BALOBA-1460 file (C-alpha; in Angstrom, 3 decimals):
// residues 164
<rec num="1" residu="m" x="139.283" y="125.533" z="71.287"/>
<rec num="2" residu="s" x="138.992" y="127.689" z="74.387"/>
<rec num="3" residu="l" x="139.000" y="126.096" z="77.800"/>
<rec num="4" residu="f" x="135.369" y="127.211" z="78.285"/>
<rec num="5" residu="r" x="134.241" y="125.603" z="74.995"/>
<rec num="6" residu="l" x="136.163" y="122.423" z="75.782"/>
<rec num="7" residu="g" x="134.509" y="122.254" z="79.218"/>
<rec num="8" residu="a" x="131.063" y="122.858" z="77.703"/>
<rec num="9" residu="f" x="131.728" y="120.155" z="75.086"/>
<rec num="10" residu="v" x="132.765" y="117.642" z="77.781"/>
<rec num="11" residu="v" x="129.690" y="118.425" z="79.909"/>
<rec num="12" residu="a" x="127.353" y="118.207" z="76.895"/>
<rec num="13" residu="s" x="128.941" y="114.936" z="75.753"/>
<rec num="14" residu="a" x="128.633" y="113.436" z="79.218"/>
<rec num="15" residu="f" x="124.973" y="114.516" z="79.422"/>
<rec num="16" residu="m" x="124.188" y="113.000" z="75.998"/>
<rec num="17" residu="s" x="125.975" y="109.763" z="76.907"/>
<rec num="18" residu="a" x="124.059" y="109.562" z="80.187"/>
<rec num="19" residu="s" x="120.753" y="110.089" z="78.326"/>
<rec num="20" residu="i" x="121.549" y="107.347" z="75.828"/>
<rec num="21" residu="f" x="122.629" y="105.014" z="78.638"/>
<rec num="22" residu="a" x="119.469" y="105.763" z="80.625"/>
<rec num="23" residu="a" x="117.274" y="104.979" z="77.605"/>
<rec num="24" residu="a" x="118.932" y="101.573" z="77.188"/>
<rec num="25" residu="e" x="118.332" y="100.870" z="80.867"/>
<rec num="26" residu="k" x="114.529" y="101.012" z="80.553"/>
<rec num="27" residu="d" x="112.638" y="97.755" z="80.423"/>
<rec num="28" residu="i" x="110.181" y="96.786" z="77.687"/>
<rec num="29" residu="v" x="107.116" y="98.167" z="79.482"/>
<rec num="30" residu="d" x="108.670" y="101.533" z="80.355"/>
<rec num="31" residu="t" x="110.111" y="101.910" z="76.843"/>
<rec num="32" residu="a" x="106.734" y="101.202" z="75.230"/>
<rec num="33" residu="v" x="104.838" y="103.520" z="77.582"/>
<rec num="34" residu="e" x="107.325" y="106.337" z="77.011"/>
<rec num="35" residu="a" x="106.996" y="105.983" z="73.228"/>
<rec num="36" residu="g" x="103.380" y="107.146" z="73.473"/>
<rec num="37" residu="s" x="101.972" y="105.026" z="70.636"/>
<rec num="38" residu="f" x="101.255" y="101.946" z="72.756"/>
<rec num="39" residu="k" x="98.508" y="103.193" z="75.098"/>
<rec num="40" residu="t" x="96.157" y="100.353" z="74.150"/>
<rec num="41" residu="l" x="98.900" y="97.763" z="74.581"/>
<rec num="42" residu="a" x="99.773" y="99.186" z="78.012"/>
<rec num="43" residu="a" x="96.116" y="99.101" z="79.086"/>
<rec num="44" residu="a" x="95.799" y="95.529" z="77.813"/>
<rec num="45" residu="l" x="98.962" y="94.416" z="79.640"/>
<rec num="46" residu="k" x="97.571" y="95.900" z="82.837"/>
<rec num="47" residu="a" x="94.145" y="94.255" z="82.366"/>
<rec num="48" residu="a" x="95.817" y="90.879" z="81.724"/>
<rec num="49" residu="d" x="98.196" y="91.250" z="84.716"/>
<rec num="50" residu="l" x="101.245" y="90.940" z="82.435"/>
<rec num="51" residu="i" x="103.103" y="94.136" z="83.318"/>
<rec num="52" residu="e" x="105.290" y="92.544" z="86.000"/>
<rec num="53" residu="t" x="106.081" y="89.645" z="83.661"/>
<rec num="54" residu="l" x="107.423" y="92.030" z="80.997"/>
<rec num="55" residu="k" x="109.330" y="94.000" z="83.609"/>
<rec num="56" residu="d" x="111.169" y="90.789" z="84.593"/>
<rec num="57" residu="k" x="114.787" y="90.344" z="83.540"/>
<rec num="58" residu="g" x="113.850" y="88.333" z="80.424"/>
<rec num="59" residu="p" x="115.250" y="88.564" z="77.888"/>
<rec num="60" residu="f" x="112.191" y="88.892" z="75.664"/>
<rec num="61" residu="t" x="111.510" y="89.734" z="72.058"/>
<rec num="62" residu="v" x="108.231" y="91.638" z="71.829"/>
<rec num="63" residu="f" x="106.282" y="92.246" z="68.633"/>
<rec num="64" residu="a" x="104.405" y="95.326" z="69.841"/>
<rec num="65" residu="p" x="101.213" y="96.399" z="68.069"/>
<rec num="66" residu="t" x="100.650" y="100.155" z="67.995"/>
<rec num="67" residu="d" x="97.430" y="101.902" z="68.953"/>
<rec num="68" residu="a" x="96.655" y="102.058" z="65.212"/>
<rec num="69" residu="a" x="97.078" y="98.258" z="65.025"/>
<rec num="70" residu="f" x="94.509" y="97.757" z="67.787"/>
<rec num="71" residu="a" x="92.195" y="100.234" z="66.021"/>
<rec num="72" residu="k" x="92.126" y="97.867" z="63.006"/>
<rec num="73" residu="l" x="90.318" y="95.230" z="65.071"/>
<rec num="74" residu="p" x="86.540" y="95.030" z="64.650"/>
<rec num="75" residu="k" x="84.664" y="97.741" z="66.555"/>
<rec num="76" residu="g" x="84.196" y="96.871" z="70.222"/>
<rec num="77" residu="t" x="86.871" y="94.134" z="70.271"/>
<rec num="78" residu="v" x="89.341" y="96.000" z="72.468"/>
<rec num="79" residu="e" x="86.659" y="97.140" z="74.902"/>
<rec num="80" residu="t" x="85.357" y="93.578" z="75.201"/>
<rec num="81" residu="l" x="88.836" y="92.122" z="75.723"/>
<rec num="82" residu="l" x="89.615" y="94.621" z="78.486"/>
<rec num="83" residu="k" x="86.699" y="93.361" z="80.615"/>
<rec num="84" residu="p" x="87.760" y="91.294" z="83.654"/>
<rec num="85" residu="e" x="85.819" y="88.252" z="82.482"/>
<rec num="86" residu="n" x="87.975" y="88.141" z="79.311"/>
<rec num="87" residu="k" x="91.320" y="88.293" z="81.118"/>
<rec num="88" residu="a" x="92.427" y="84.791" z="79.998"/>
<rec num="89" residu="k" x="91.564" y="85.459" z="76.349"/>
<rec num="90" residu="l" x="93.368" y="88.809" z="76.456"/>
<rec num="91" residu="a" x="96.435" y="87.202" z="78.040"/>
<rec num="92" residu="a" x="96.438" y="84.533" z="75.306"/>
<rec num="93" residu="i" x="96.409" y="87.234" z="72.628"/>
<rec num="94" residu="l" x="99.098" y="89.340" z="74.287"/>
<rec num="95" residu="t" x="101.441" y="86.424" z="74.878"/>
<rec num="96" residu="c" x="101.291" y="85.762" z="71.116"/>
<rec num="97" residu="h" x="103.422" y="88.872" z="70.847"/>
<rec num="98" residu="v" x="106.237" y="87.719" z="73.142"/>
<rec num="99" residu="a" x="109.068" y="85.286" z="72.463"/>
<rec num="100" residu="v" x="111.671" y="84.195" z="74.994"/>
<rec num="101" residu="g" x="115.146" y="85.446" z="74.168"/>
<rec num="102" residu="k" x="116.406" y="88.610" z="72.540"/>
<rec num="103" residu="a" x="116.474" y="88.530" z="68.739"/>
<rec num="104" residu="k" x="117.181" y="91.442" z="66.451"/>
<rec num="105" residu="i" x="114.967" y="91.377" z="63.383"/>
<rec num="106" residu="k" x="117.716" y="90.038" z="61.073"/>
<rec num="107" residu="e" x="118.286" y="87.141" z="63.478"/>
<rec num="108" residu="a" x="114.553" y="86.476" z="63.796"/>
<rec num="109" residu="a" x="114.099" y="86.539" z="60.006"/>
<rec num="110" residu="m" x="116.805" y="83.885" z="59.607"/>
<rec num="111" residu="f" x="114.705" y="81.447" z="61.692"/>
<rec num="112" residu="k" x="111.693" y="81.830" z="59.342"/>
<rec num="113" residu="s" x="109.287" y="81.482" z="62.299"/>
<rec num="114" residu="t" x="108.955" y="82.373" z="65.938"/>
<rec num="115" residu="q" x="107.502" y="80.413" z="68.834"/>
<rec num="116" residu="t" x="105.767" y="82.668" z="71.337"/>
<rec num="117" residu="v" x="105.445" y="82.154" z="75.075"/>
<rec num="118" residu="n" x="101.865" y="80.914" z="74.720"/>
<rec num="119" residu="g" x="102.929" y="78.226" z="72.231"/>
<rec num="120" residu="a" x="101.720" y="79.980" z="69.086"/>
<rec num="121" residu="s" x="104.018" y="79.960" z="66.088"/>
<rec num="122" residu="f" x="104.170" y="82.687" z="63.442"/>
<rec num="123" residu="t" x="106.086" y="82.714" z="60.199"/>
<rec num="124" residu="i" x="108.639" y="85.445" z="59.695"/>
<rec num="125" residu="a" x="108.977" y="86.422" z="56.065"/>
<rec num="126" residu="v" x="111.002" y="89.017" z="54.213"/>
<rec num="127" residu="n" x="109.463" y="90.617" z="51.136"/>
<rec num="128" residu="l" x="112.244" y="90.319" z="48.578"/>
<rec num="129" residu="t" x="110.918" y="93.253" z="46.556"/>
<rec num="130" residu="d" x="111.140" y="95.929" z="49.237"/>
<rec num="131" residu="g" x="112.870" y="94.184" z="52.158"/>
<rec num="132" residu="s" x="109.940" y="94.596" z="54.536"/>
<rec num="133" residu="v" x="109.545" y="91.969" z="57.246"/>
<rec num="134" residu="y" x="106.294" y="90.286" z="58.296"/>
<rec num="135" residu="v" x="105.455" y="88.305" z="61.407"/>
<rec num="136" residu="g" x="102.355" y="86.357" z="60.484"/>
<rec num="137" residu="d" x="100.208" y="88.934" z="58.709"/>
<rec num="138" residu="a" x="101.662" y="91.874" z="60.637"/>
<rec num="139" residu="k" x="104.202" y="94.137" z="58.983"/>
<rec num="140" residu="v" x="107.175" y="95.097" z="61.125"/>
<rec num="141" residu="i" x="107.298" y="98.900" z="60.928"/>
<rec num="142" residu="k" x="110.152" y="99.605" z="63.362"/>
<rec num="143" residu="t" x="112.840" y="97.215" z="64.495"/>
<rec num="144" residu="d" x="115.425" y="96.566" z="67.156"/>
<rec num="145" residu="i" x="114.338" y="98.950" z="69.917"/>
<rec num="146" residu="q" x="116.789" y="97.931" z="72.619"/>
<rec num="147" residu="c" x="115.566" y="97.598" z="76.201"/>
<rec num="148" residu="s" x="117.246" y="96.453" z="79.391"/>
<rec num="149" residu="n" x="115.361" y="93.156" z="79.279"/>
<rec num="150" residu="g" x="114.993" y="92.520" z="75.564"/>
<rec num="151" residu="v" x="114.052" y="94.071" z="72.264"/>
<rec num="152" residu="i" x="110.872" y="95.503" z="70.739"/>
<rec num="153" residu="h" x="109.810" y="95.230" z="67.099"/>
<rec num="154" residu="v" x="106.809" y="97.427" z="66.296"/>
<rec num="155" residu="i" x="104.072" y="95.832" z="64.175"/>
<rec num="156" residu="d" x="101.065" y="97.248" z="62.329"/>
<rec num="157" residu="s" x="98.522" y="94.548" z="63.254"/>
<rec num="158" residu="v" x="97.536" y="92.515" z="66.287"/>
<rec num="159" residu="l" x="98.621" y="88.865" z="66.150"/>
<rec num="160" residu="m" x="95.859" y="86.424" z="67.063"/>
<rec num="161" residu="p" x="96.272" y="82.868" z="68.342"/>
<rec num="162" residu="e" x="94.772" y="80.177" z="66.167"/>
<rec num="163" residu="a" x="91.454" y="78.863" z="67.407"/>
<rec num="164" residu="k" x="91.841" y="75.379" z="68.841"/>
């Protein structure tokens, strides 16, 4: 290998390593926003004043519903929840998606359930036929997205707290 190629390889490797390191240094909120498929979640976190909480050191495990997951809710639900007078209800829903501690999906599945920060509990089940994982009724569609303050598991439905 020529000295020029070796130098280019070293520079490229260092750049790639720095990019990977920088990605792991982003917190849960910044990681979700950058992904681009969590615009509704980001707006909801802002409306519920939960952004700073999820930027804290954690660690947290977040079951993050995509924009498509929010779109499954009955028409008008998201718009209603985003209104200032519904801030407490929105916060209760969003905190159903957050557990204290950092658990990869295999670890979480071993516990068979998860307790969220708002006190809700959801079963975690593995479909033995295809290996898919469910949290409550939500299917986990992407797992173990590492963040500086926890981990994100992407889900296809919005988790709702049980009515009391």
